[in-house]
N, C-alpha and C positions, 0 to 999 in steps of 0.2 A: 627612904634610909638612903638611896645611892646619891642623892642630893647634896647628904652631909660628907660624903666622900669626895666631891668635887669642893663645895666650899671652905671647908674645913682648911687645906692646905692654901687654896689661893689666901684666905684669912689671914695664915700665917708668913705667908708670902708678903703681903703688904703693911701687916704689922713690922716684919723685917727690914723692909724699902723703908720706911717710917723712924725706925731706930736708926737706922742706915744715914738719913739726909740727917737726924739729928746731930749723930756722934760727926758727921763732915760740916755740919754747921758749928760746931763746939771746936770742932779743930781747928777750924779756920779762922777763928776771932771773933765770929759774930755776936758773941755774948762779951767780949773783954768794957767795955765801958756803958751801959745803957745808961745811967744818969748825964753824962757829958753828952750824949748824943740828944737826950730827951731837954737838956739845958739852949744846946746849938739852935734847934731848929727851932728855939722860939726868939734869936737875936735878929734884929734889924738889917744888919750892914754887910756886905757880903765883902767872902775873905778877900785879903789882896793877891793869895796867891793859888793858885791849886793843888789841889789834896792830894798828897803823895799817894800811888796805889799800890800793895806790893804787902 
């Protein structure tokens, strides 16, 4: 029974950590254009100029 006192807070912490990682990815624009990225990976030609970061 005492093992539950250890495992429940650990599982809540890990769940919160996963939720925080999801919110970070959402706010940094990771999910902005999934269709465009899926189509871009199939193109054969190389881009003329490097992609801008930021």
